[in-house]
C-alpha positions as CSV (number, residue, x, y, z in Angstrom):
1,M,107.5,212.2,165.6
2,K,105.1,211.2,162.9
3,R,107.6,212.4,160.3
4,K,110.3,210.1,161.7
5,I,108.0,207.1,161.7
6,Y,107.0,207.8,158.1
7,T,110.7,208.1,157.0
8,F,111.6,204.8,158.8
9,S,108.7,203.0,157.1
10,L,109.7,204.3,153.7
11,L,113.3,203.0,154.2
12,V,112.0,199.5,155.2
13,A,109.7,199.4,152.1
14,I,112.6,200.3,149.8
15,L,114.9,197.6,151.4
16,L,112.2,194.9,151.1
17,A,111.6,195.9,147.4
18,G,115.3,195.6,146.7
19,C,115.5,192.2,148.3
20,K,112.5,191.0,146.4
21,Q,114.0,192.2,143.1
22,T,117.3,190.5,143.9
23,L,115.6,187.2,144.6
24,N,113.5,187.4,141.5
25,N,116.5,188.1,139.4
26,E,118.5,185.2,140.9
27,K,119.0,182.5,138.4
28,I,118.0,178.9,139.2
29,E,121.0,176.6,139.4
30,G,121.3,172.9,138.6
31,K,123.6,170.0,137.8
32,I,124.5,167.8,134.9
33,N,123.6,164.2,135.5
34,R,124.0,160.9,133.6
35,E,122.5,157.5,134.0
36,S,125.2,155.4,135.6
37,V,126.0,151.6,135.5
38,T,128.0,149.6,138.0
39,I,129.5,146.2,137.3
40,T,130.2,143.7,140.0
41,T,131.2,140.0,140.2
42,K,129.1,137.1,141.6
43,I,132.0,134.9,142.8
44,P,135.4,135.9,144.3
45,G,138.5,135.8,142.2
46,R,141.8,137.7,141.5
47,V,142.0,140.0,138.6
48,E,144.2,138.3,135.9
49,K,143.6,140.6,133.0
50,L,142.2,144.1,132.4
51,N,141.1,144.9,128.8
52,I,139.9,148.5,129.3
53,Q,141.0,151.8,130.9
54,E,139.1,154.7,132.4
55,G,137.5,156.8,129.7
56,D,137.1,153.9,127.2
57,T,133.8,153.3,125.4
58,V,132.8,149.7,125.3
59,L,130.0,147.8,123.6
60,K,127.5,145.3,125.0
61,G,129.2,141.9,125.3
62,D,132.8,143.1,125.4
63,T,135.1,141.4,127.9
64,L,136.2,144.0,130.4
65,A,138.3,141.8,132.6
66,I,139.2,138.1,133.4
67,L,139.3,136.7,136.9
68,G,141.4,133.8,138.1
69,I,139.3,131.3,140.1
70,P,141.3,128.1,140.8
71,E,138.6,126.8,143.1
72,V,136.1,126.6,140.3
73,D,138.6,124.7,138.1
74,A,139.0,122.1,140.9
75,K,135.2,121.8,141.2
76,I,134.9,121.2,137.5
77,A,137.5,118.4,137.7
78,Q,135.6,116.8,140.6
79,A,132.3,117.1,138.8
80,L,133.7,115.5,135.6
81,G,135.0,112.6,137.7
82,A,131.6,112.2,139.4
83,V,129.8,112.3,136.0
84,K,132.0,109.6,134.5
85,S,131.5,107.4,137.6
86,A,127.8,107.9,137.6
87,D,127.5,107.3,133.9
88,A,129.4,104.0,134.2
89,Q,127.2,102.9,137.0
90,Y,124.1,103.7,135.0
91,K,125.3,101.9,131.9
92,M,126.2,98.9,134.1
93,S,122.7,98.9,135.5
94,E,121.2,99.0,132.1
95,N,123.4,96.4,130.5
96,G,123.6,94.0,133.5
97,A,126.4,91.6,134.0
98,T,129.1,91.0,131.3
99,K,129.5,87.6,129.6
100,N,132.6,86.9,131.6
101,Q,130.8,87.7,134.8
102,L,128.0,85.4,133.8
103,K,130.4,82.6,133.0
104,Q,132.1,83.0,136.4
105,L,128.8,83.0,138.2
106,E,127.7,79.9,136.3
107,A,130.9,78.1,137.1
108,K,130.5,79.0,140.8
109,H,126.9,77.8,140.6
110,H,128.0,74.5,139.1
111,A,130.7,73.9,141.7
112,L,128.4,74.7,144.6
113,K,125.8,72.4,143.1
114,E,128.3,69.5,143.1
115,Q,129.2,70.2,146.7
116,Y,125.6,70.3,147.7
117,E,124.8,67.0,145.9
118,F,127.8,65.4,147.5
119,A,126.8,66.7,150.9
120,Q,123.3,65.4,150.4
121,K,124.5,61.9,149.5
122,S,126.9,61.9,152.5
123,F,124.1,63.0,154.8
124,D,121.8,60.3,153.5
125,R,124.4,57.6,154.3
126,V,125.1,59.1,157.7
127,D,121.4,59.3,158.4
128,A,120.9,55.6,157.6
129,M,123.9,54.7,159.8
130,F,122.5,56.9,162.6
131,S,119.2,55.1,162.4
132,D,121.0,51.8,162.9
133,S,123.0,53.3,165.8
134,L,126.2,52.8,164.0
135,I,127.5,56.4,164.6
136,S,127.4,58.8,167.5
137,P,125.1,61.8,167.7
138,Q,128.2,64.1,167.4
139,K,129.1,62.7,164.0
140,Y,125.5,62.9,162.9
141,D,125.3,66.6,164.0
142,E,128.5,67.4,162.1
143,A,127.0,65.8,158.9
144,V,123.8,67.8,159.3
145,A,125.8,71.1,159.6
146,K,127.9,70.3,156.5
147,Y,124.8,69.5,154.6
148,Q,122.9,72.7,155.6
149,G,126.0,74.8,154.9
150,A,126.4,73.4,151.4
151,K,122.6,73.9,150.7
152,S,122.7,77.5,151.9
153,Q,125.7,78.3,149.6
154,Y,124.0,76.6,146.7
155,D,120.7,78.5,147.2
156,A,122.5,81.8,147.5
157,V,124.5,81.4,144.2
158,A,121.3,80.1,142.5
159,A,119.4,83.2,143.5
160,E,122.3,85.4,142.4
161,L,122.5,83.7,139.0
162,E,118.7,84.1,138.5
163,E,118.9,87.8,139.4
164,V,121.7,88.4,136.9
165,K,119.8,86.6,134.1
166,N,116.7,88.6,134.8
167,G,118.6,91.9,134.8
168,V,119.0,94.7,137.4
169,R,116.0,95.8,139.4
170,L,114.1,98.9,138.2
171,E,114.8,100.6,141.5
172,Q,118.5,100.1,141.1
173,R,118.4,101.5,137.6
174,L,116.4,104.6,138.7
175,M,118.9,105.1,141.6
176,A,121.8,105.0,139.1
177,L,120.0,107.4,136.8
178,G,119.5,109.8,139.7
179,Q,123.1,109.7,140.6
180,K,124.0,110.5,137.0
181,D,121.6,113.5,136.9
182,R,123.0,114.7,140.2
183,A,126.6,114.6,138.9
184,S,125.6,116.3,135.7
185,G,123.9,119.1,137.7
186,A,127.0,119.6,139.7
187,L,129.1,119.9,136.5
188,Q,126.7,122.4,135.0
189,E,126.9,124.5,138.2
190,A,130.7,124.5,138.1
191,E,130.7,125.4,134.4
192,V,128.3,128.3,135.1
193,A,130.6,129.5,137.9
194,S,133.6,129.2,135.5
195,K,131.9,131.5,133.0
196,E,131.6,134.2,135.7
197,R,135.4,134.7,135.5
198,Y,134.7,136.8,132.4
199,I,133.4,140.2,133.3
200,I,131.2,141.2,130.4
201,A,129.8,144.7,129.6
202,P,126.0,144.5,130.1
203,T,125.4,147.3,127.7
204,N,127.1,150.1,125.6
205,M,128.7,152.4,128.1
206,T,131.6,154.7,128.8
207,I,133.9,153.5,131.6
208,E,134.4,156.2,134.3
209,T,136.1,154.3,137.1
210,V,138.2,151.1,137.4
211,T,138.4,150.2,141.0
212,L,140.8,147.2,141.0
213,H,144.1,146.4,139.4
214,I,145.7,143.1,138.2
215,G,146.4,140.8,141.2
216,E,143.8,142.3,143.5
217,L,140.9,140.3,144.9
218,A,137.4,140.9,143.6
219,T,134.7,140.0,146.1
220,P,131.1,139.3,145.4
221,G,129.1,142.5,145.1
222,Y,132.1,144.7,145.0
223,T,132.0,147.3,142.2
224,L,134.7,146.6,139.6
225,F,133.7,149.2,137.0
226,S,131.4,152.1,136.9
227,G,130.4,154.2,133.9
228,Y,127.6,156.0,132.1
229,L,125.1,155.1,129.4
230,P,125.5,156.8,126.1
231,E,123.1,159.7,125.3
232,S,121.8,159.6,128.9
233,T,122.7,163.1,129.9
234,W,120.1,165.2,131.6
235,F,119.8,168.3,133.7
236,R,118.8,168.1,137.4
237,V,117.3,171.2,139.0
238,T,115.6,171.7,142.4
239,I,112.9,174.3,142.7
240,P,110.9,175.5,145.8
241,E,107.2,175.2,145.9
242,A,106.7,178.9,145.4
243,H,108.1,178.7,141.8
244,I,107.0,175.2,140.7
245,G,103.7,176.5,139.4
246,Q,105.6,178.2,136.6
247,I,107.0,174.9,135.3
248,K,104.9,172.4,133.3
249,K,105.8,168.9,132.1
250,G,106.9,169.0,128.5
251,Q,107.8,172.7,128.8
252,Q,110.8,173.9,126.7
253,I,113.6,175.2,128.9
254,N,116.8,177.1,128.0
255,I,119.9,175.9,129.8
256,Y,123.1,177.8,130.1
257,V,126.4,175.9,130.9
258,P,128.8,178.5,132.5
259,Y,132.1,176.5,132.1
260,L,131.5,176.3,128.3
261,D,129.6,179.6,128.0
262,K,127.2,177.6,125.8
263,E,123.4,177.3,125.8
264,F,121.3,174.1,125.4
265,T,117.6,173.5,125.1
266,G,115.6,170.7,126.6
267,K,112.1,169.6,127.8
268,V,110.9,168.9,131.3
269,A,110.5,165.2,131.4
270,V,109.8,164.6,135.2
271,I,108.6,166.7,138.1
272,K,108.8,165.0,141.5
273,Q,108.8,166.1,145.1
274,L,112.0,165.7,147.1
275,A,111.9,164.2,150.6
276,K,115.2,165.5,151.9
277,Y,116.7,168.9,152.2
278,A,120.2,167.5,151.4
279,N,119.1,166.7,147.8
280,I,118.8,170.3,146.6
281,T,121.1,171.6,144.0
282,T,120.6,175.3,144.3
283,A,123.3,177.1,146.4
284,Y,121.0,179.7,148.0
285,P,117.4,178.6,147.4
286,D,114.7,181.1,147.8
287,Y,112.1,179.2,149.8
288,E,110.5,179.1,153.2
289,L,111.2,176.1,155.5
290,E,107.6,174.9,155.3
291,Q,107.7,174.8,151.5
292,S,108.3,171.5,149.6
293,L,111.1,171.1,147.2
294,Y,110.7,169.6,143.7
295,E,113.2,168.1,141.3
296,L,113.1,168.7,137.6
297,K,114.5,166.3,135.1
298,I,115.2,168.2,131.9
299,V,116.2,166.1,128.9
300,P,118.3,168.0,126.3
301,D,117.1,168.1,122.7
302,D,120.6,167.4,121.3
303,K,121.6,164.3,123.3
304,K,124.8,163.7,121.3
305,E,126.1,167.2,122.0
306,A,125.1,167.0,125.6
307,D,127.2,163.8,126.0
308,R,130.3,166.0,125.8
309,L,129.3,167.8,129.0
310,L,131.1,167.1,132.3
311,T,129.1,165.2,134.9
312,N,128.0,167.3,137.9
313,A,129.0,170.5,136.3
314,S,126.8,173.5,137.2
315,I,124.1,174.9,134.9
316,L,121.7,177.8,135.0
317,I,118.1,178.0,133.8
318,K,117.6,181.1,131.6
319,E,114.3,182.9,131.4
């Protein structure tokens, strides 16, 4: 019986040793990553022109596409009209009445003055006759009404003429200036929106995806183009807690790319803990469930050569 137990224990030990050796010899896998850039639009419009294709390399400031935004053109026309109107109002408040307007007002003042003086003389005669009881109270009241009406018209035109000669009130000039500034602001806003029709490359990049075609509608926040920054390739590897002690920041790492059968070297730039199991890159990770996972960001020494690698291709860390 003891011999059987001894034999069984020996077999278990051999199997465990074999499993341990297999796990230790298993190479750590990873993926090739790049820093990505997405380009969107701030205002809606239809794609009128595309200047690039997938795979093109563009420079910062290049025009990638042009959108058609007829609503913005209409707003610019409205804003231009408002600016012209407000500017004319402001100039009129600054300059005051024209010479012809002043002549017309003076002529009106002179005519109403004559009417007022005539009404006053007529009223004086009627008043004297009413004192002698030569006219009825009805006639007297009519004369008083005509006199007061003529006087009111004369006083009104006299005040208007005085205001024109003294110039427009300060408050009116400030109001006209405010209307002008408001119209100018609306025009600037419309012009800024008009510039958004040009989709400009924010930096040097390689275009990976073009999501819209000519005639399609681009909505605010919708990705029009996506691509990668030049010389931004790096290797992403996830390692369980049991093996992270063997890796140090700045450590030189040998990387093997299977699909090219080529080796690269790089340095560990970042070591950070992962919060989710789904983020691992290793197919069959050797770790216990209670262990934490860590991500390594390995930056290649030859960035230009690494730019030729395919994104998300698999890699292996060589000992």
